C-alpha positions in Angstrom: -5.9 -27.1 -15.8 -6.8 -24.4 -13.3 -8.6 -22.5 -16.0 -10.8 -25.4 -16.8 -12.3 -25.5 -13.2 -15.3 -23.4 -12.4 -14.7 -21.8 -9.0 -16.8 -20.1 -6.3 -16.3 -18.2 -3.1 -17.9 -15.7 -0.9 -16.6 -12.3 -2.1 -17.8 -10.2 0.9 -16.4 -10.1 4.4 -17.7 -12.5 7.0 -20.3 -11.3 9.5 -23.6 -9.6 9.4 -24.3 -7.1 6.6 -26.9 -5.9 4.2 -25.9 -8.3 1.5 -23.4 -11.1 0.9 -22.0 -12.0 -2.6 -21.1 -15.4 -3.8 -18.9 -15.1 -7.0 -18.7 -17.9 -9.6 -16.2 -17.9 -12.4 -15.4 -20.3 -15.1 -16.6 -22.2 -18.2 -19.7 -23.6 -16.3 -20.4 -20.5 -14.2 -23.9 -20.0 -15.7 -24.7 -23.7 -15.4 -23.7 -23.7 -11.7 -25.7 -20.6 -11.0 -28.7 -21.9 -12.9 -28.8 -24.9 -10.6 -29.3 -22.8 -7.5 -31.0 -19.7 -8.8 -34.7 -19.5 -10.0 -35.6 -16.2 -11.8 -38.8 -14.5 -10.4 -40.0 -14.2 -14.0 -40.5 -17.7 -15.3 -40.0 -16.5 -18.9 -36.3 -15.6 -18.0 -33.5 -18.1 -18.2 -30.2 -17.4 -16.4 -28.3 -19.4 -19.0 -29.5 -17.0 -21.7 -28.7 -13.8 -19.8 -26.5 -11.3 -21.6 -23.5 -9.7 -20.0 -23.9 -6.7 -17.7 -27.4 -7.6 -16.8 -29.1 -8.5 -13.5 -31.9 -10.9 -12.8 -34.1 -11.0 -9.6 -35.1 -14.3 -8.2 -34.6 -16.8 -5.5 -32.0 -19.2 -4.1 -33.6 -22.6 -4.3 -32.2 -25.8 -2.6 -33.9 -29.2 -2.7 -37.0 -27.4 -4.2 -37.2 -25.1 -1.2 -36.9 -21.3 -1.5 -34.1 -20.2 0.9 -33.7 -16.5 0.1 -34.2 -13.7 -2.4 -31.2 -13.3 -4.7 -30.0 -10.9 -7.4 -27.8 -12.5 -10.1 -25.3 -10.2 -11.8 -24.2 -11.6 -15.2 -20.8 -11.1 -16.9 -19.9 -12.7 -20.2 -16.4 -13.7 -21.2 -14.1 -11.9 -22.1 -15.7 -8.8 -20.6 -15.5 -9.8 -17.0 -13.0 -9.3 -14.1 -11.5 -12.7 -14.7 -11.9 -12.8 -18.5 -14.3 -15.8 -18.0 -18.0 -16.2 -17.6 -18.9 -14.8 -14.2 -22.1 -14.8 -12.2 -22.3 -13.0 -8.8 -25.2 -14.0 -6.6 -26.2 -11.4 -4.0 -28.2 -12.7 -1.1 -29.1 -11.2 2.3 -26.0 -10.7 4.5 -25.1 -13.0 7.3 -22.9 -16.0 7.7 -25.6 -18.7 7.6 -27.3 -17.9 4.4 -24.2 -17.0 2.4 -22.5 -20.2 3.6 -25.6 -22.1 2.6 -25.5 -20.5 -0.9 -21.8 -21.2 -1.4 -22.3 -24.8 -0.3 -25.1 -25.2 -2.9 -22.9 -23.8 -5.6 -20.2 -26.3 -4.7 -22.7 -29.1 -4.7 -23.8 -27.8 -8.2 -20.3 -28.4 -9.6 -18.1 -25.5 -8.6 -14.8 -25.9 -6.9 -13.7 -23.7 -3.9 -11.6 -20.7 -5.0 -8.2 -20.3 -3.5 -6.7 -17.1 -2.1 -6.7 -14.5 -4.9 -7.8 -17.0 -7.5 -10.2 -14.7 -9.3 -7.5 -12.1 -9.6 -5.0 -14.7 -10.7 -7.3 -15.7 -13.5 -7.5 -12.1 -14.5 -3.7 -12.0 -14.7 -3.5 -15.3 -16.7 -6.1 -14.1 -19.0 -4.1 -10.9 -19.8 -6.7 -8.6 -18.2 -4.3 -7.1 -15.8 -0.5 -7.0 -15.1 1.1 -8.4 -12.0 1.6 -4.9 -10.7 -2.1 -4.2 -11.1 -2.9 -7.5 -9.3 -0.7 -6.5 -6.4 -2.4 -3.1 -6.3 -5.8 -4.8 -5.9 -4.6 -6.2 -2.5 -3.1 -2.8 -1.6 -6.4 -1.1 -2.2 -8.3 -3.7 -0.1 -5.8 -3.2 2.7 -5.5 0.6 2.4 -5.9 2.3 5.8 -5.8 5.9 4.6 -7.1 8.1 1.8 -3.7 8.7 0.3 -2.9 5.0 0.5 -6.1 4.1 -1.3 -5.4 6.7 -3.9 -1.9 5.4 -4.6 -3.2 1.8 -4.8 -6.0 2.9 -7.2 -3.5 4.6 -9.4 -1.4 1.4 -9.7 -4.6 -0.6 -10.2 -5.4 1.6 -13.2 -2.0 0.8 -14.6 0.0 3.9 -13.7 3.1 2.0 -12.5 2.9 -0.5 -15.4 2.8 2.3 -17.9 5.8 4.0 -16.3 7.8 0.7 -16.3 6.6 -0.1 -19.8 7.9 3.3 -21.1 11.4 2.6 -19.7 11.3 -0.9 -21.1 10.2 0.3 -24.6 13.1 2.8 -24.6 15.6 0.1 -23.6 14.3 -2.3 -26.2 14.8 0.4 -28.9 18.3 1.1 -27.6 19.2 -2.6 -27.4 17.9 -3.1 -31.0 20.0 -0.2 -32.3 23.1 -1.6 -30.5 22.5 -5.1 -31.8 22.0 -3.9 -35.4 25.1 -1.6 -35.3 27.4 -4.3 -33.8 26.1 -7.4 -35.5 25.6 -6.0 -39.0 28.5 -3.5 -39.6 28.1 -3.9 -43.4 24.6 -2.4 -43.2 24.0 1.3 -43.2 23.0 1.5 -39.5 23.4 5.0 -38.0 26.2 5.1 -35.5 25.3 5.5 -31.9 27.6 8.0 -30.2 29.0 7.3 -26.7 27.4 10.5 -25.4 24.0 9.8 -26.9 24.0 6.2 -25.4 25.1 7.5 -22.0 22.4 10.2 -22.0 19.7 7.6 -22.9 20.9 5.3 -20.1 21.0 8.1 -17.6 17.4 9.1 -18.5 16.1 5.6 -17.8 18.3 5.1 -14.7 16.9 8.3 -13.2 13.3 7.2 -13.8 14.1 4.0 -11.8 16.0 6.0 -9.2 12.9 8.1 -8.6 10.7 5.1 -8.2 13.2 3.6 -5.7 13.4 6.8 -3.7 9.6 6.9 -3.4 9.4 3.4 -2.0 9.6 4.4 1.6 6.9 7.0 1.1 4.7 4.4 -0.5 5.3 2.0 2.4 4.1 4.7 4.8 0.9 5.3 2.8 0.1 1.6 2.5 1.0 0.3 6.0 0.9 3.4 8.1 3.7 4.2 10.5 4.5 3.4 14.2 4.5 6.8 15.9 5.5 7.7 19.4 4.9 10.8 21.5 7.8 11.5 23.9 8.8 14.2 26.2 9.3 15.1 29.9 6.4 15.0 32.4 3.7 17.7 32.1 4.8 19.0 28.7 1.4 18.1 27.2 1.9 14.7 25.6 -1.4 13.3 26.6 -3.1 16.5 25.7 -1.5 16.3 22.2 -2.8 12.7 22.0 -6.3 13.8 22.8 -6.0 16.6 20.2 -4.9 14.2 17.5 -7.5 11.6 18.4 -10.4 14.1 18.5 -11.5 12.8 22.0 -10.1 12.3 25.5 -8.1 9.2 24.9 -5.6 9.8 27.7 -6.0 11.1 31.3 -4.7 14.6 31.7 -3.7 16.1 35.1 -1.2 18.6 36.4 0.5 15.8 38.4 3.8 14.7 37.0 3.9 11.0 36.1 0.2 10.6 35.4 0.9 8.5 32.4 2.9 5.5 33.6 2.3 3.0 30.7 2.0 3.3 27.0 -1.4 4.5 25.8 -2.2 3.6 22.2 -4.5 4.9 19.5 -4.8 4.7 15.7 -5.5 8.0 13.9 -5.2 9.4 10.4 -3.0 12.5 10.1 -2.0 14.1 6.8 -3.6 11.2 4.9 -1.4 8.7 6.7 -2.4 6.1 9.3 -0.5 6.6 12.5 -0.3 3.8 15.1 0.1 6.4 17.9 1.6 5.7 21.4 1.6 8.2 24.2 4.5 7.3 26.6 5.4 8.0 30.2 7.2 11.3 30.9 11.0 11.0 30.6 12.8 12.1 33.8 15.0 10.8 36.6 12.9 8.9 39.2 13.1 6.5 42.1 9.6 5.2 41.6 9.9 1.6 40.3 6.6 1.7 38.4 7.3 5.0 36.8 10.9 3.9 35.9 9.5 0.9 34.1 7.1 3.2 32.1 10.1 5.4 31.2 12.1 2.4 30.0 9.2 1.5 27.8 9.1 5.0 26.5 12.7 4.7 25.3 12.0 1.3 23.8 9.1 2.7 21.8 11.3 5.7 20.7 13.9 3.3 19.3 11.3 1.3 17.4 9.2 4.2 16.1 9.1 5.1 12.4 7.9 8.7 13.3 8.5 10.6 16.5 6.5 13.5 18.0 8.8 15.1 20.5 7.0 17.5 22.9 8.7 20.3 24.8 7.3 22.8 27.2 7.7 26.3 25.6 6.9 28.0 28.9 10.0 26.6 30.6 13.7 27.0 29.8 15.3 24.2 27.8 17.2 21.9 30.1 19.7 19.0 29.8 16.9 16.4 29.6 15.4 18.3 26.7 18.6 18.4 24.8 19.3 14.7 25.5 15.8 13.8 24.1 16.5 15.9 21.0 19.8 14.1 20.4 18.0 10.8 20.5 15.6 12.0 17.8 18.5 13.1 15.5 18.5 11.3 12.1 15.0 10.0 12.6 11.7 11.2 11.0 10.9 13.4 14.0 8.8 16.5 14.6 9.6 18.8 17.5 6.5 20.4 19.1 6.8 23.3 21.4 3.7 23.2 23.5 1.9 25.7 25.8 2.4 28.7 23.6 -0.6 30.2 25.4 1.8 30.9 28.3 4.8 33.3 28.2 7.6 31.7 26.2 10.9 30.8 27.9 12.2 27.9 25.7 15.3 28.5 23.6 14.5 26.8 20.3 18.1 26.8 19.2 19.0 24.2 21.8 17.1 21.5 19.9 17.1 23.0 16.4 20.2 21.0 15.2 18.3 17.7 15.7 15.0 18.3 13.9 14.0 19.2 10.4 10.7 20.6 11.6 9.8 22.5 14.7 6.2 23.9 15.4 4.8 25.9 18.2 1.3 25.1 19.4 -1.1 25.0 22.3 -2.4 21.4 22.4 -5.5 22.7 24.3 -6.6 24.6 21.2 -8.0 22.5 18.3 -7.1 25.2 15.8 -3.5 24.0 16.1 -4.3 20.5 14.7 -3.7 21.7 11.1 -0.3 23.1 12.1 0.8 19.7 13.4 -0.8 17.9 10.4 1.1 20.1 7.8 4.4 19.7 9.6 3.9 15.9 9.9 3.2 15.7 6.2 6.5 17.4 5.4 8.5 15.2 7.8 6.9 12.0 6.4 7.4 13.2 2.8 3.8 13.2 1.8 3.1 17.0 1.8 3.3 17.4 -2.0 2.6 13.8 -3.0 0.6 13.4 -6.2 -2.3 11.0 -5.4 -1.8 9.6 -8.9 1.9 9.1 -8.4 3.6 5.9 -9.4 4.7 4.0 -6.3 6.4 0.7 -6.0 4.1 -1.5 -3.9 6.3 -4.1 -2.2 9.7 -5.6 -1.7 9.4 -7.8 -4.7 8.8 -4.7 -7.0 11.6 -2.8 -5.2 14.1 -5.6 -5.7 13.3 -5.8 -9.4 13.6 -2.1 -9.8 17.0 -2.1 -8.0 18.2 -4.9 -10.2 17.3 -3.0 -13.3 18.8 0.2 -12.0 22.0 -1.5 -11.1 22.2 -3.1 -14.6 21.9 0.3 -16.2 24.6 1.6 -13.9 26.9 -1.2 -15.1 26.0 -0.3 -18.7 26.9 3.3 -18.1 30.2 2.3 -16.5 31.0 0.1 -19.5 30.2 2.9 -22.0 32.2 5.5 -20.1 35.2 3.2 -19.7 35.3 2.6 -23.4 34.4 -1.0 -23.4 32.8 -2.6 -26.4 29.1 -1.8 -27.1 28.4 -5.5 -26.6 29.1 -5.2 -22.9 26.6 -2.4 -22.6 24.1 -4.5 -24.6 24.4 -7.4 -22.1 23.7 -5.0 -19.2 20.7 -3.6 -21.0 19.3 -7.1 -21.5 19.7 -7.8 -17.7 17.8 -4.6 -17.0 15.0 -5.6 -19.4 14.7 -9.0 -17.7 14.3 -7.4 -14.3 11.6 -5.1 -15.7 9.8 -8.0 -17.2 9.9 -9.7 -13.8 8.5 -6.6 -12.2 5.5 -6.4 -14.4 5.0 -10.2 -14.4 5.7 -11.0 -18.1 8.5 -13.4 -17.2 7.7 -14.0 -13.5 8.1 -17.6 -12.4 5.2 -19.7 -11.1 6.7 -19.6 -7.7 6.7 -15.8 -7.7 3.1 -15.7 -8.9 2.0 -18.2 -6.2 3.8 -16.1 -3.5 2.0 -12.9 -4.6 -1.4 -14.5 -4.6 -0.9 -16.4 -1.3 -1.3 -13.0 0.4 -4.7 -12.4 -1.1 -8.0 -13.0 0.6 -10.3 -15.7 -0.6 -13.1 -14.3 -2.8 -10.8 -11.8 -4.6 
């Protein structure tokens, strides 16, 4: 029933802009558009327009010309939704676009729900569920690498990877079924070692996707990052270096930063939600002590830590205690003030960090040093922009279910159980992969996916 409705929505963000687009999709898309659009050339008829063409004209309501409009025409099945689609581009601004949308609804269209255009593309077989989810990831991407990863999935990279595993498992399941169900036929025997090797190959593919999930999450959502260190080690100077402007006040007075100073930046292709914190030290100052408490709270919550140490001073107990708090976390140690004589013993903190860099935060030339080290810590240093990455917890859960089913199949084969037992596990893995790509996803799952979309997409 949903497909029988003709729907319309504003497809551009609210607010003032050069243009606004009202998208219409459905069986009567051309009829609805023709009731509100008058071509400038009276010999042209919108209803007769071919796909991939544009017509210039006017938005007309109650016989009155309201705005100049360009109508972009797409004919089924060669459109985003697989249906007839007309996109009416008017001048930007909330008033005229709302007026145009209201006219389309009065002309017979129904308001589109969140993600309803993309849902129709899915139901029409134009895209897979993983590609649909990638559309929203691309819209919400906050960094270059995040956008590239979403674009790769939108082009079907993840679907093709899952489909290759699925095709191999289908072939394996078919061989097993033929061999066990029709012993009288001349079906080639499948050796235990060959079966185990095949299952291991597919399991490793899924393992690689699962291992890459955290990296994908960093690219899509960015990461909460905290700058910590003792007073006067150069935390605020580092914040200014990374921000590209003087975001924080810098003075030689210890305790200048007493509260958390925040800034969003892009570093190594990743969006960092950066927080500069109060210098960590023993103090009797009530206000400064509260700032230090907040510093430790941010450290505990952070997904990435930039721990700053003064390279011109000997390492002390507070430095070592801070390093210990960073152990086991994605953390980068930064030895600052290398423009001064070096007195810091790097070995004091070395056991607690995978990466240590030496810089002078006053020198912009060291920005690339920090960026490269951060990329290594975050696991994006050698990431292929076209890499297949799982996009969300739903996809991750499906991949884990499939991986676990293949693990059970391997255990059954190696334990000498019947091949039927392995076949059942392979079927479970296939069902999980079908759910991942959307071929057997329930209506509830599809509704949940598209509830997160914006209206107009």
